[in-house]
N, C-alpha and C positions, 0 to 999 in steps of 0.2 A: 389383499393377499394374491388374491390370482393377477391382480395386474402387478405385483409386484415381479411373481414368476415369471410372466408373458413381457415384462420387459427385458427380463435376465434372460431370456430362450432368444429373444432380437438380437441380445446385443450380444452370445456366443454365435448364431448364426452370422449374423456381421462381419463377427473376424474369423471363421474358418473360411467363411468366402474372400475374403482379402489375402488371407494365410495360401488357402489353396494357389491363387490364381498371380502371384507374387510375379517370378521372372517371368510367365507369358505374357502381361499386361503394363510391364515395364517396358517392355523390347517390341509387344505393338505399338506404345504410345507417345512411346518418345521420338520428338523431332532427331533426327539426325541434322552434325553436324558439321565442318567442310574438314572433319578427318574422314571421317566416309564418304561423306559426294561432298562433291563440290561441281557446281552446274556449270560453271565455267567450261572449268574441265571437261566433266561426260560431253559436252556439245562438242566442245574442239576436237574431243578422241574419236568419235564414230560418227562421221561424214552419213552415214543413211540417217542417222537423230535428227540431225539438221534440215535436212533434208523433210523430213514430218513435222517435227516441232518448231522447229527456230531458233530460239536463243528465249524458251518459255522458259524459266526455271523451273516452275510450280511442276510443270507436264514431264519437263525430262526428270524429277525429283518420283513421280507418280511414275511412269516409266522402269525407274531404276530398282522401288522398292516390286510393281509390280511382276517384272519380265527381267532387269538386267540383270541384279543380285542372282538367279540362279542361271541366267547367259554364259557365266563369266567376265560381267563388265567390269574393268577397275571402277571404281565410283570417285577417285581421287587419287594424285600420283604415288599416294603413302600404300592405297589400300584396295586393295581386290576380295572380296567374299569366300571365292572357292580358292583361292591359293592356302587364305586364311584358315576356312575348314582343313586343308586336305592335308597341310603342314602340324596340324597337333591334336592328335586322337583323343585329348581329354575334349577337346572342344569339339569334337563330335559326337564323343558319350555323352556328351549335356545338351546338347542341340538339333542333333540329328540333321535337319534339313531345314530348321525354320532360318532363313539365313539374314533375316533380322536380325535376328537376336546376337549374332557373329558380328554386327556391326554396332552394337549393342555393347556388345561384352569389352570388344576391342577398345574403343571412345571411355568407358569406365575404369579398364582392368587391363587390358593386354599395350597399349602401346607401353603404359609407365612397367609394364614386367620386363619390357623390352621384345615383346616380341615383336614378327616381321610378319608383314599384311601384301608389300606392295610383288609387281611382277602381273605375268601376263596367265590370266584364269581361260584365256581362249586358246591359250595355246601349252596346256596342260599334260601331256602325252606321255611324256617321261616320267613326272611327278605325281599322279594323279592314281591312286588306287584302281584294281581293276575293274571292282565290280561300279565307279564310275564313271561313268558316262563323256566321253571329250566332246567339249563343242567344237567344231571345225571351220563353222561357218554361220553367218546369220544374217539377217536383214528384215528392216520394219520400213513403212509406206502406211501414209493416212488415206481414209475415205472417210466419205457423210455418213454417220453411224441409220441419219433417222430418211432414209428413202430406200424405196423395191433394192437399190442395186446392191445394197449393205446384206439384204438375205442373200443374196448370193456370192455375196465373198464372203461369208460368213461359215455359207453351206459347202461351199467349197474348200475351202479351209479344214473343217472338223472331216472331210472324208479323206483330205489326206498326211492330219495328223495324225501319228503314232504309225504309221506303215515305213514296216524294214525294207531292206534292199539288200537281199546278204549278197557276197563278194563274187562279183562275175555275171549280177544278175541287172532286169533291164526296168525303169521303171516306164510307166506312163501316164502321162499327167492325166490325159483323154479321158479312159481307160478307169482310172483310177477313182475319177467324180461323178462318172456314168454319165449319161448320156443326159444333154441337158433340155431337162421337159419338163411339163407339171407334175407329173405322174411323182417323179424324181424327188419333188418340190422347190424346183426352181419359178421363179418367178421373172415377169415381163419388164425386162429394164435399155438403159441407150448401149447399141451396142454398135461400132464399128465394122461394116458392111462398101466395101468398094471406096475410101475414100471418104467414108462417110455415117453419119451417128442416123440409124434408125434402130425403132423397139423391135426386140427380138429374144425369148426365154434366155436366161440367162443370164444377159448383158451386164459383166463388171468380174467376172469369173478369171478374163484376161489377167488380171490386178494380182489375184492369185498364185497362176502362173507366171508373170515376172519377177512380183515379189520372189516365189522360190528361183530362176533361173539367176536372179541377182544373188543369194546364199552359193546357189552354186558353182557363181564367179570368185567369192569369197574363199571359198571351200578347197579352191583349187579343182572341180569337179565337174569334168564337157559334156556338153551338153553334143547328143548322137541324134539331136532334129530341134531344130528352134527358129523361128519365126518372129523378124520384126511386123509390131504395123505398118498400117500403110497411110498413118497421120502420127504426128510425136502423142502422147500420152504425157498429161500432168503429172501422176503421182509416182515417176519413175524417171530417173536423166534417159536421155537417147542411150541406147546402148543397149542400155540393160533389160527392156521388154520383150516379153515371146507373149507371143499369141498366138490362140487356139480357134478352132472353126470345126464343126462337124469332127469325122472321124481322116477330112485331110489334112488338114495342120494341130501338131500338135507338137510339144514340149515331154522330151525323152534323155536319158544320160541311164549307161550299164555303170553299176560301182566300181570301180577303178581299183580299191583298196582295199589291203588281205581283213579288214574287221567292216562287219552289219554295217548300215549306216542308217542310220532313223532320221525320219522328218518328224520335225513338232510345228504344226500352224496353231496360230491365236488368234482371234479377230476380236477386239474388244473395245470399246466407247469408241470408236476411229479410228484404232488404230491396228494394222495388223506384219504379226512379228512373223517370219518364217524361220526356222535353225535348223542345221543338217548336225549330227549325231553318232562320232565313232561309238559302237558298240564293244 
């Protein structure tokens, strides 16, 4: 009798777990189709990702799920997650910021219902609700995640992440990331000094300043101070880099927009992404 009761309880618990996790589990596990993610389209549409991933479909797919959806990048010619999210309040109420759930909904129901999802999610200023930040510029670069230099890239990215620059206010990269010392968490890694690579505390931080500068270019946000490297760097096209050195060379900008600008930066598994948002 006890054994029958135990089996019954286990069955009930199993049913409850499956019932309670239904839509969320479905969205998390479903492999997206070409309706919402076309790797070739994604590759051809975003040159910054070409430089980082090449035409590697798996890595492009991973970037789309981890970053691209929230950044407002279109996954296919007919689907942009932010456009879909912001056009339909009923979907916002159901899914909130679970971006992958919007993809699943469009594939299973939305397209058949005649819902529209095409557009440019990176230029939603006129159509996005006031409470939703608007992406104005983004850029991604690649780095090797398993070497000391990666520590400095990740640390500098974390220190500019979330910084808000008010209208008319100036931003200094050097001041924001703090002095490059061991006490501030930086480690020794190769850095360019007088056209040579030499070991130094904080080597690698210029990849973060350069990626930020590239995002600024995409956003139409001019630099008030910017310096190129004395050597060509491999992680970003020539002319898009921005070196910093001590307190003498810096990357600076002034917010020319009427709205506050927020910097978001993330270094994850060898990909550094820096994005700028109007708030």
